[in-house]
Biopython code that builds the backbone (N, CA, C, O; Angstrom):
import numpy as np
from Bio.PDB.StructureBuilder import StructureBuilder

atoms = [
    (1, "MET", "N", (14.191, 16.294, -12.769)),
    (1, "MET", "CA", (13.874, 15.208, -13.662)),
    (1, "MET", "C", (12.940, 14.190, -13.000)),
    (1, "MET", "O", (12.060, 13.635, -13.659)),
    (2, "SER", "N", (13.131, 13.946, -11.697)),
    (2, "SER", "CA", (12.280, 12.977, -11.021)),
    (2, "SER", "C", (10.840, 13.473, -10.920)),
    (2, "SER", "O", (9.916, 12.659, -10.919)),
    (3, "THR", "N", (10.627, 14.776, -10.834)),
    (3, "THR", "CA", (9.284, 15.332, -10.787)),
    (3, "THR", "C", (8.574, 15.098, -12.112)),
    (3, "THR", "O", (7.392, 14.756, -12.138)),
    (4, "LEU", "N", (9.292, 15.280, -13.202)),
    (4, "LEU", "CA", (8.727, 15.040, -14.526)),
    (4, "LEU", "C", (8.389, 13.558, -14.693)),
    (4, "LEU", "O", (7.340, 13.219, -15.240)),
    (5, "ARG", "N", (9.259, 12.693, -14.235)),
    (5, "ARG", "CA", (9.024, 11.252, -14.327)),
    (5, "ARG", "C", (7.795, 10.855, -13.506)),
    (5, "ARG", "O", (6.991, 10.037, -13.954)),
    (6, "LEU", "N", (7.646, 11.421, -12.324)),
    (6, "LEU", "CA", (6.488, 11.145, -11.480)),
    (6, "LEU", "C", (5.203, 11.642, -12.144)),
    (6, "LEU", "O", (4.189, 10.944, -12.142)),
    (7, "ALA", "N", (5.248, 12.829, -12.702)),
    (7, "ALA", "CA", (4.071, 13.391, -13.372)),
    (7, "ALA", "C", (3.665, 12.535, -14.574)),
    (7, "ALA", "O", (2.477, 12.301, -14.795)),
    (8, "LEU", "N", (4.630, 12.074, -15.335)),
    (8, "LEU", "CA", (4.329, 11.219, -16.489)),
    (8, "LEU", "C", (3.771, 9.871, -16.049)),
    (8, "LEU", "O", (2.877, 9.328, -16.698)),
    (9, "SER", "N", (4.288, 9.335, -14.961)),
    (9, "SER", "CA", (3.783, 8.061, -14.441)),
    (9, "SER", "C", (2.335, 8.190, -13.981)),
    (9, "SER", "O", (1.516, 7.311, -14.248)),
    (10, "ILE", "N", (2.026, 9.265, -13.303)),
    (10, "ILE", "CA", (0.656, 9.504, -12.843)),
    (10, "ILE", "C", (-0.278, 9.698, -14.030)),
    (10, "ILE", "O", (-1.393, 9.175, -14.031)),
    (11, "ALA", "N", (0.157, 10.434, -15.027)),
    (11, "ALA", "CA", (-0.661, 10.648, -16.217)),
    (11, "ALA", "C", (-0.907, 9.336, -16.960)),
    (11, "ALA", "O", (-2.015, 9.092, -17.437)),
    (12, "ALA", "N", (0.114, 8.496, -17.060)),
    (12, "ALA", "CA", (-0.047, 7.207, -17.741)),
    (12, "ALA", "C", (-1.006, 6.307, -16.974)),
    (12, "ALA", "O", (-1.840, 5.636, -17.582)),
    (13, "LEU", "N", (-0.902, 6.283, -15.664)),
    (13, "LEU", "CA", (-1.801, 5.476, -14.845)),
    (13, "LEU", "C", (-3.238, 5.966, -14.980)),
    (13, "LEU", "O", (-4.164, 5.161, -15.078)),
    (14, "ALA", "N", (-3.424, 7.267, -14.984)),
    (14, "ALA", "CA", (-4.767, 7.830, -15.130)),
    (14, "ALA", "C", (-5.358, 7.477, -16.499)),
    (14, "ALA", "O", (-6.545, 7.170, -16.600)),
    (15, "ALA", "N", (-4.544, 7.518, -17.538)),
    (15, "ALA", "CA", (-5.018, 7.167, -18.880)),
    (15, "ALA", "C", (-5.407, 5.696, -18.954)),
    (15, "ALA", "O", (-6.403, 5.352, -19.590)),
    (16, "LEU", "N", (-4.645, 4.836, -18.319)),
    (16, "LEU", "CA", (-4.973, 3.413, -18.327)),
    (16, "LEU", "C", (-6.242, 3.125, -17.538)),
    (16, "LEU", "O", (-7.032, 2.265, -17.927)),
    (17, "CYS", "N", (-6.442, 3.825, -16.451)),
    (17, "CYS", "CA", (-7.655, 3.637, -15.654)),
    (17, "CYS", "C", (-8.887, 4.118, -16.419)),
    (17, "CYS", "O", (-9.973, 3.557, -16.275)),
    (18, "ALA", "N", (-8.714, 5.139, -17.217)),
    (18, "ALA", "CA", (-9.833, 5.681, -17.982)),
    (18, "ALA", "C", (-10.287, 4.719, -19.074)),
    (18, "ALA", "O", (-11.415, 4.826, -19.556)),
    (19, "CYS", "N", (-9.446, 3.801, -19.464)),
    (19, "CYS", "CA", (-9.782, 2.859, -20.526)),
    (19, "CYS", "C", (-10.610, 1.676, -20.039)),
    (19, "CYS", "O", (-11.217, 0.982, -20.854)),
    (20, "SER", "N", (-10.648, 1.436, -18.759)),
    (20, "SER", "CA", (-11.394, 0.284, -18.254)),
    (20, "SER", "C", (-12.772, 0.717, -17.782)),
    (20, "SER", "O", (-12.926, 1.827, -17.273)),
    (21, "PRO", "N", (-13.780, -0.140, -17.940)),
    (21, "PRO", "CA", (-15.114, 0.213, -17.472)),
    (21, "PRO", "C", (-15.124, 0.375, -15.952)),
    (21, "PRO", "O", (-14.421, -0.359, -15.256)),
    (22, "PRO", "N", (-15.895, 1.307, -15.429)),
    (22, "PRO", "CA", (-15.910, 1.536, -13.983)),
    (22, "PRO", "C", (-16.708, 0.487, -13.211)),
    (22, "PRO", "O", (-16.754, 0.543, -11.982)),
    (23, "TYR", "N", (-17.338, -0.468, -13.899)),
    (23, "TYR", "CA", (-18.135, -1.505, -13.247)),
    (23, "TYR", "C", (-17.748, -2.862, -13.827)),
    (23, "TYR", "O", (-17.309, -2.957, -14.974)),
    (24, "SER", "N", (-17.916, -3.905, -13.026)),
    (24, "SER", "CA", (-17.655, -5.250, -13.523)),
    (24, "SER", "C", (-18.631, -6.225, -12.890)),
    (24, "SER", "O", (-19.236, -5.947, -11.855)),
    (25, "ALA", "N", (-18.768, -7.366, -13.533)),
    (25, "ALA", "CA", (-19.590, -8.460, -13.024)),
    (25, "ALA", "C", (-18.932, -9.753, -13.469)),
    (25, "ALA", "O", (-18.283, -9.810, -14.513)),
    (26, "LYS", "N", (-19.105, -10.766, -12.682)),
    (26, "LYS", "CA", (-18.495, -12.046, -12.982)),
    (26, "LYS", "C", (-19.058, -12.612, -14.281)),
    (26, "LYS", "O", (-20.275, -12.665, -14.459)),
    (27, "GLY", "N", (-18.188, -13.029, -15.180)),
    (27, "GLY", "CA", (-18.607, -13.657, -16.427)),
    (27, "GLY", "C", (-19.066, -12.699, -17.513)),
    (27, "GLY", "O", (-19.582, -13.145, -18.538)),
    (28, "VAL", "N", (-18.895, -11.399, -17.321)),
    (28, "VAL", "CA", (-19.317, -10.411, -18.314)),
    (28, "VAL", "C", (-18.081, -9.859, -19.010)),
    (28, "VAL", "O", (-17.119, -9.449, -18.362)),
    (29, "GLU", "N", (-18.122, -9.856, -20.329)),
    (29, "GLU", "CA", (-16.991, -9.331, -21.098)),
    (29, "GLU", "C", (-16.926, -7.809, -20.986)),
    (29, "GLU", "O", (-17.915, -7.135, -20.695)),
    (30, "ARG", "N", (-15.736, -7.306, -21.227)),
    (30, "ARG", "CA", (-15.491, -5.864, -21.104)),
    (30, "ARG", "C", (-16.392, -5.042, -22.021)),
    (30, "ARG", "O", (-16.919, -4.009, -21.608)),
    (31, "GLU", "N", (-16.571, -5.488, -23.255)),
    (31, "GLU", "CA", (-17.393, -4.740, -24.213)),
    (31, "GLU", "C", (-18.841, -4.671, -23.748)),
    (31, "GLU", "O", (-19.496, -3.636, -23.882)),
    (32, "ARG", "N", (-19.340, -5.780, -23.200)),
    (32, "ARG", "CA", (-20.720, -5.807, -22.701)),
    (32, "ARG", "C", (-20.871, -4.896, -21.483)),
    (32, "ARG", "O", (-21.874, -4.195, -21.349)),
    (33, "ALA", "N", (-19.883, -4.907, -20.604)),
    (33, "ALA", "CA", (-19.934, -4.035, -19.426)),
    (33, "ALA", "C", (-19.940, -2.571, -19.837)),
    (33, "ALA", "O", (-20.669, -1.762, -19.262)),
    (34, "MET", "N", (-19.128, -2.231, -20.829)),
    (34, "MET", "CA", (-19.077, -0.837, -21.288)),
    (34, "MET", "C", (-20.393, -0.433, -21.956)),
    (34, "MET", "O", (-20.860, 0.691, -21.773)),
    (35, "ALA", "N", (-20.991, -1.339, -22.727)),
    (35, "ALA", "CA", (-22.274, -1.044, -23.373)),
    (35, "ALA", "C", (-23.368, -0.845, -22.325)),
    (35, "ALA", "O", (-24.187, 0.065, -22.451)),
    (36, "ASP", "N", (-23.387, -1.695, -21.287)),
    (36, "ASP", "CA", (-24.368, -1.537, -20.216)),
    (36, "ASP", "C", (-24.155, -0.223, -19.470)),
    (36, "ASP", "O", (-25.116, 0.461, -19.115)),
    (37, "TYR", "N", (-22.886, 0.127, -19.236)),
    (37, "TYR", "CA", (-22.595, 1.388, -18.550)),
    (37, "TYR", "C", (-23.087, 2.583, -19.374)),
    (37, "TYR", "O", (-23.683, 3.513, -18.829)),
    (38, "GLN", "N", (-22.838, 2.556, -20.673)),
    (38, "GLN", "CA", (-23.285, 3.659, -21.524)),
    (38, "GLN", "C", (-24.802, 3.761, -21.534)),
    (38, "GLN", "O", (-25.354, 4.861, -21.535)),
    (39, "ASP", "N", (-25.479, 2.611, -21.543)),
    (39, "ASP", "CA", (-26.940, 2.607, -21.505)),
    (39, "ASP", "C", (-27.451, 3.190, -20.185)),
    (39, "ASP", "O", (-28.355, 4.025, -20.175)),
    (40, "CYS", "N", (-26.867, 2.744, -19.079)),
    (40, "CYS", "CA", (-27.291, 3.250, -17.768)),
    (40, "CYS", "C", (-26.972, 4.736, -17.616)),
    (40, "CYS", "O", (-27.755, 5.483, -17.028)),
    (41, "TYR", "N", (-25.825, 5.168, -18.144)),
    (41, "TYR", "CA", (-25.468, 6.586, -18.061)),
    (41, "TYR", "C", (-26.460, 7.423, -18.877)),
    (41, "TYR", "O", (-26.847, 8.514, -18.457)),
    (42, "SER", "N", (-26.865, 6.913, -20.038)),
    (42, "SER", "CA", (-27.860, 7.626, -20.856)),
    (42, "SER", "C", (-29.178, 7.765, -20.115)),
    (42, "SER", "O", (-29.818, 8.816, -20.155)),
    (43, "LYS", "N", (-29.583, 6.679, -19.428)),
    (43, "LYS", "CA", (-30.813, 6.744, -18.641)),
    (43, "LYS", "C", (-30.673, 7.747, -17.502)),
    (43, "LYS", "O", (-31.626, 8.455, -17.175)),
    (44, "GLY", "N", (-29.492, 7.809, -16.899)),
    (44, "GLY", "CA", (-29.244, 8.788, -15.845)),
    (44, "GLY", "C", (-29.333, 10.218, -16.362)),
    (44, "GLY", "O", (-29.859, 11.100, -15.683)),
    (45, "CYS", "N", (-28.817, 10.441, -17.564)),
    (45, "CYS", "CA", (-28.891, 11.780, -18.168)),
    (45, "CYS", "C", (-30.335, 12.162, -18.466)),
    (45, "CYS", "O", (-30.749, 13.297, -18.233)),
    (46, "LEU", "N", (-31.098, 11.196, -18.986)),
    (46, "LEU", "CA", (-32.510, 11.476, -19.259)),
    (46, "LEU", "C", (-33.256, 11.817, -17.978)),
    (46, "LEU", "O", (-34.066, 12.743, -17.952)),
    (47, "ALA", "N", (-32.981, 11.067, -16.916)),
    (47, "ALA", "CA", (-33.646, 11.346, -15.639)),
    (47, "ALA", "C", (-33.255, 12.720, -15.107)),
    (47, "ALA", "O", (-34.085, 13.431, -14.540)),
    (48, "HIS", "N", (-31.989, 13.092, -15.289)),
    (48, "HIS", "CA", (-31.517, 14.387, -14.789)),
    (48, "HIS", "C", (-32.168, 15.551, -15.532)),
    (48, "HIS", "O", (-32.533, 16.557, -14.925)),
    (49, "TYR", "N", (-32.308, 15.409, -16.836)),
    (49, "TYR", "CA", (-32.830, 16.518, -17.626)),
    (49, "TYR", "C", (-34.349, 16.477, -17.819)),
    (49, "TYR", "O", (-34.895, 17.289, -18.566)),
    (50, "THR", "N", (-35.029, 15.552, -17.165)),
    (50, "THR", "CA", (-36.487, 15.546, -17.170)),
    (50, "THR", "C", (-36.952, 16.578, -16.146)),
    (50, "THR", "O", (-36.592, 16.478, -14.973)),
    (51, "PRO", "N", (-37.741, 17.565, -16.562)),
    (51, "PRO", "CA", (-38.092, 18.658, -15.655)),
    (51, "PRO", "C", (-38.735, 18.215, -14.330)),
    (51, "PRO", "O", (-38.470, 18.822, -13.293)),
    (52, "GLU", "N", (-39.558, 17.188, -14.348)),
    (52, "GLU", "CA", (-40.245, 16.779, -13.126)),
    (52, "GLU", "C", (-39.337, 15.959, -12.213)),
    (52, "GLU", "O", (-39.565, 15.920, -11.004)),
    (53, "ASP", "N", (-38.319, 15.307, -12.758)),
    (53, "ASP", "CA", (-37.524, 14.347, -11.993)),
    (53, "ASP", "C", (-36.269, 14.971, -11.385)),
    (53, "ASP", "O", (-36.075, 14.901, -10.171)),
    (54, "HIS", "N", (-35.421, 15.576, -12.205)),
    (54, "HIS", "CA", (-34.140, 16.172, -11.795)),
    (54, "HIS", "C", (-33.290, 15.192, -10.981)),
    (54, "HIS", "O", (-32.674, 15.586, -9.991)),
    (55, "GLY", "N", (-33.249, 13.919, -11.389)),
    (55, "GLY", "CA", (-32.446, 12.914, -10.691)),
    (55, "GLY", "C", (-30.961, 13.150, -10.896)),
    (55, "GLY", "O", (-30.555, 13.805, -11.856)),
    (56, "SER", "N", (-30.164, 12.622, -10.006)),
    (56, "SER", "CA", (-28.715, 12.718, -10.119)),
    (56, "SER", "C", (-28.230, 11.707, -11.151)),
    (56, "SER", "O", (-28.615, 10.539, -11.104)),
    (57, "ILE", "N", (-27.393, 12.147, -12.075)),
    (57, "ILE", "CA", (-26.883, 11.260, -13.115)),
    (57, "ILE", "C", (-26.110, 10.101, -12.495)),
    (57, "ILE", "O", (-26.334, 8.945, -12.855)),
    (58, "ASN", "N", (-25.206, 10.398, -11.572)),
    (58, "ASN", "CA", (-24.376, 9.355, -10.976)),
    (58, "ASN", "C", (-25.190, 8.381, -10.141)),
    (58, "ASN", "O", (-24.967, 7.172, -10.215)),
    (59, "LYS", "N", (-26.125, 8.881, -9.352)),
    (59, "LYS", "CA", (-26.948, 7.988, -8.519)),
    (59, "LYS", "C", (-27.817, 7.086, -9.376)),
    (59, "LYS", "O", (-27.956, 5.897, -9.086)),
    (60, "THR", "N", (-28.403, 7.640, -10.429)),
    (60, "THR", "CA", (-29.239, 6.849, -11.321)),
    (60, "THR", "C", (-28.412, 5.802, -12.056)),
    (60, "THR", "O", (-28.853, 4.666, -12.231)),
    (61, "THR", "N", (-27.208, 6.186, -12.487)),
    (61, "THR", "CA", (-26.319, 5.248, -13.175)),
    (61, "THR", "C", (-25.909, 4.118, -12.239)),
    (61, "THR", "O", (-25.942, 2.951, -12.628)),
    (62, "ARG", "N", (-25.520, 4.454, -11.004)),
    (62, "ARG", "CA", (-25.133, 3.429, -10.025)),
    (62, "ARG", "C", (-26.280, 2.464, -9.751)),
    (62, "ARG", "O", (-26.073, 1.251, -9.698)),
    (63, "ALA", "N", (-27.490, 2.997, -9.577)),
    (63, "ALA", "CA", (-28.652, 2.149, -9.302)),
    (63, "ALA", "C", (-28.944, 1.220, -10.479)),
    (63, "ALA", "O", (-29.252, 0.045, -10.282)),
    (64, "CYS", "N", (-28.849, 1.734, -11.679)),
    (64, "CYS", "CA", (-29.092, 0.933, -12.881)),
    (64, "CYS", "C", (-28.065, -0.188, -13.006)),
    (64, "CYS", "O", (-28.424, -1.328, -13.302)),
    (65, "MET", "N", (-26.798, 0.127, -12.782)),
    (65, "MET", "CA", (-25.753, -0.894, -12.893)),
    (65, "MET", "C", (-25.899, -1.941, -11.794)),
    (65, "MET", "O", (-25.638, -3.121, -12.024)),
    (66, "LYS", "N", (-26.311, -1.521, -10.613)),
    (66, "LYS", "CA", (-26.513, -2.466, -9.515)),
    (66, "LYS", "C", (-27.667, -3.415, -9.843)),
    (66, "LYS", "O", (-27.597, -4.605, -9.538)),
    (67, "GLU", "N", (-28.725, -2.893, -10.461)),
    (67, "GLU", "CA", (-29.856, -3.724, -10.870)),
    (67, "GLU", "C", (-29.417, -4.781, -11.887)),
    (67, "GLU", "O", (-29.975, -5.878, -11.918)),
    (68, "ARG", "N", (-28.431, -4.461, -12.711)),
    (68, "ARG", "CA", (-27.950, -5.395, -13.737)),
    (68, "ARG", "C", (-26.891, -6.357, -13.206)),
    (68, "ARG", "O", (-26.370, -7.182, -13.957)),
    (69, "GLY", "N", (-26.572, -6.258, -11.919)),
    (69, "GLY", "CA", (-25.646, -7.203, -11.315)),
    (69, "GLY", "C", (-24.189, -6.778, -11.312)),
    (69, "GLY", "O", (-23.314, -7.611, -11.075)),
    (70, "TYR", "N", (-23.901, -5.518, -11.567)),
    (70, "TYR", "CA", (-22.531, -5.020, -11.583)),
    (70, "TYR", "C", (-22.154, -4.436, -10.231)),
    (70, "TYR", "O", (-23.017, -4.080, -9.429)),
    (71, "HIS", "N", (-20.857, -4.343, -9.994)),
    (71, "HIS", "CA", (-20.349, -3.636, -8.826)),
    (71, "HIS", "C", (-19.223, -2.715, -9.285)),
    (71, "HIS", "O", (-18.543, -2.986, -10.274)),
    (72, "GLU", "N", (-19.043, -1.627, -8.549)),
    (72, "GLU", "CA", (-18.018, -0.654, -8.926)),
    (72, "GLU", "C", (-16.638, -1.257, -8.735)),
    (72, "GLU", "O", (-16.397, -2.024, -7.802)),
    (73, "THR", "N", (-15.740, -0.895, -9.638)),
    (73, "THR", "CA", (-14.397, -1.432, -9.564)),
    (73, "THR", "C", (-13.408, -0.503, -10.249)),
    (73, "THR", "O", (-13.766, 0.313, -11.098)),
    (74, "LEU", "N", (-12.192, -0.652, -9.863)),
    (74, "LEU", "CA", (-11.082, -0.016, -10.563)),
    (74, "LEU", "C", (-10.145, -1.160, -10.889)),
    (74, "LEU", "O", (-9.309, -1.545, -10.072)),
    (75, "SER", "N", (-10.290, -1.697, -12.076)),
    (75, "SER", "CA", (-9.553, -2.898, -12.424)),
    (75, "SER", "C", (-8.410, -2.599, -13.386)),
    (75, "SER", "O", (-8.472, -1.672, -14.193)),
    (76, "PHE", "N", (-7.391, -3.397, -13.274)),
    (76, "PHE", "CA", (-6.261, -3.325, -14.195)),
    (76, "PHE", "C", (-6.197, -4.665, -14.911)),
    (76, "PHE", "O", (-5.709, -5.635, -14.331)),
    (77, "PRO", "N", (-6.674, -4.757, -16.154)),
    (77, "PRO", "CA", (-6.823, -6.035, -16.829)),
    (77, "PRO", "C", (-5.505, -6.793, -17.061)),
    (77, "PRO", "O", (-5.538, -8.004, -17.278)),
    (78, "TRP", "N", (-4.388, -6.137, -17.022)),
    (78, "TRP", "CA", (-3.132, -6.825, -17.281)),
    (78, "TRP", "C", (-2.586, -7.531, -16.044)),
    (78, "TRP", "O", (-1.600, -8.260, -16.157)),
    (79, "TRP", "N", (-3.195, -7.342, -14.849)),
    (79, "TRP", "CA", (-2.721, -7.981, -13.619)),
    (79, "TRP", "C", (-3.423, -9.275, -13.401)),
    (79, "TRP", "O", (-3.158, -9.962, -12.414)),
]
sb = StructureBuilder()
sb.init_structure("model")
sb.init_model(0)
sb.init_chain("A")
sb.init_seg("    ")
for serial, (resi, resn, name, xyz) in enumerate(atoms, 1):
    if name == "N":
        sb.init_residue(resn, " ", resi, " ")
    sb.init_atom(name, np.array(xyz, "f"), 0.0, 1.0, " ", f" {name:<3s}", serial, name[0])
structure = sb.get_structure()
């Protein structure tokens, strides 16, 4: 029973982490951060699938978010 409880706890924690944006900046609302992340991720995908560029999606996304003043985070908004 304790193994099942541990597995459910880990799954719940993972689900909660998936709901928060992976980047944050001081004074930026969650919805705005998520919209910026989606925009940067789209640009990363375009760079990756451009035949001449073949950029890394994650590297391009990180660079774009850094340019916008964000830093990577794993935040728990209820704390």
